[in-house]
Structures are given as C-alpha cells and as structure tokens.
N, C-alpha and C positions, 0 to 999 in steps of 0.2 A: 504494500500500500504506500502511495506517495505521501510525503510530508506536506502538511498544509503550510502555505506561505503566509507570513505575517503581512497583512494588508497595510500596516503602518510602517513597514520596513523602508529604509532609505536605499535598499539595494534594488537596482534595475539593470536591464540588459537591452542593448540596442546595437545595430550595425554601426561600425565606426566610420567617420568621414575624415577628409583631409585635415580638418582642424583638431582631430583627436590624436594625431601621430605623436606629439610630445608626451601625452599621458600614457599612450600605448608603449612607447619606448621606455618610459620611466618604470612601468610595470615589468616589462620584459627584462630590464637590466637588474631587477631584484631577484630574478629566478636563478636556479642553480646553473642553467645552461642558456644564457641570454643569446649567444651566437646562433642558436637554433632558430630564433625568430627574426634575426637581422634582415633577412631577405624580404620580410613583409613591410618593414618600415623604410628601408633604403630603396630608392628608385621604384617606389610602388606604382605611381602614376595610374594608368588605365588598368593595369593588372588587378588592382585592388579597388579603385574608386570609379571606374568608368561604367557606363550602362551595360557593357558586355564583359565586365571583369571576370577573371577566372577564380578570384578569391573574394569572399565576403567575410570580413573579420567582425566578430561581435565582442563588445566589451561588457564585462560584468562590473557595474559601478556601485560603489558605496559613496554616496554624495558625489564629490568631484574627483574621486580617485578610482582607477581601475584596479579591481581585486581579482579579476579572472578574465580569461579570454578563450575564444574558440573560433573556428572558422569553417566555412564551407568551401571546398575546392571543386570547381566545375571542370568537366572535361574540356581541355583547351581547344580541341578540334571541333567540338559540338557541345556548346554550353547546355543544350537541352537533353543530352544523352545520359549524363551521369553526374552525381554529386556525392562527394565524400565528406563526412563530418570528421574533422581531425584537429590536431594541435590544441586540444583543450588543456587548460591549466588554470587552476584556482590557487590563489595564495594559500600557503600552508595554514595560516591562522584562520582561514575561512572555510576549510574543508569540513565535511561531515554535517553541513547545515542544509542539505537538499538543493544547493545551487546547481549541481550537475543537471538536475531535472529542468531547471530554468533554461540552461544552455540547450538542452534537447528540444524543449517546447518552443523556444524562440526560433531555432533553426528550422524546425518542422513547419512552424507558422509562416516563416519567411518563404519557404518553398511553396506552400499553399497560396500565399499572396501573389507570387509571381506565376502561378499556374504551372509549376514544374511537373512534368509527367515522366521524367527519366528515372533510372535506377538510383536508389539511395543506400549508401553503406557507410560503415565506420570501421576503423582499424584500431584495435586495442591490444596491448601486451597481455599475454595469457596470465601473467602473475598479478595483473592489476584487477583484483576481484571487485573492488568498489566501482570501477568504471564499467566493467562487464555487467554488473548488476544494474547500474544506471541505464545502460544502453538497452538491456533486455526489458526493464520496466517501462521503457519509452518506445516499445514496439519493434525492437531489433532482435533478430535471431542469429545464433551462431550458424555458420554455413559449413564448417569443417575445412574451409579454405584458409590459407595464410597469404599475407602480402608483406614481403620484407621482414618476416619474423613476427608479424602482428596477426592476431586472429581477425578474420573478416566477419562482420555481422551485417545483415541486410534487413531492410524493412520487410514486413510480411504483407 
C-alpha cells in the first residue's frame, strides 16, 4: 500500500527548465558521484529543454532546494517509440518518506499528458530492493531481462 502524502508538505516535483540548472547542479554536486550527472547540466540545450528533447529531468523540491531528481530518457531516433525512467536519486536524508512514489507518479502523468503511446521501462540494480519495490508498486514488472547489469522492468 502506498504512503499517503502530507497535503501541507513543502515538497513538490516538476520538470526542470533552463532557469533550474544552478539548483540542479548544486544538488548533483552533493551526491557521492556528481560526475555521473554532469552531462545533463553541461551543454544541455535542446537535448534537455527543447520541445523534442530526449531527456526530461524532474526535480524533487523542498521549498527552493532540490532534494531529489529523476529523468525520462526518450529514444533519440523516435521520441514516441520508447521511454526509460532512470537516474533517480533522492538525498540520503530524505529517503524512506515515499518520495520515490512521487517520482513515478509524476513521470507517468507526464507521459499521459503528452499522449505517449510507446514502451515504458526502468532499469534498477538487482540489490536495490527499495527501488525495485517502488517500481513494482507503481505498475512495473520484472521482465527477466538485464541492461548493462541492471534489471529491466516494464509497465504492464
């Protein structure tokens, strides 16, 4: 059963825009491996912020500070063919509060809002039990496939 969210919470999630890059970079540089995310804030241009972008980055905000992030990566050859939910990270002090569900719900709603009809999947490390549980509670199922050492889960 999903946790109920506090309606009075200051935590919100939304796609990031060009004006959010400094806040995004500040969040990423606090992570154990900030270089992993550098490609998203450097030379992002139309890859991240254009109408036909191949990445949509979502920021999980607590007031004016990003406390988590995730993204949708679209197939670069055909944006309507496939979408992968990936690169999710929530600051350690904010984990275990149900925010992963917010990340899934917001990405699924985004795809619904743009009338996306392609395949949707996510890739998660097999040892990351909390993330596997969150994906499964949000409509993803294990496929038995792997991608670069990650378990592949797809929407049903």
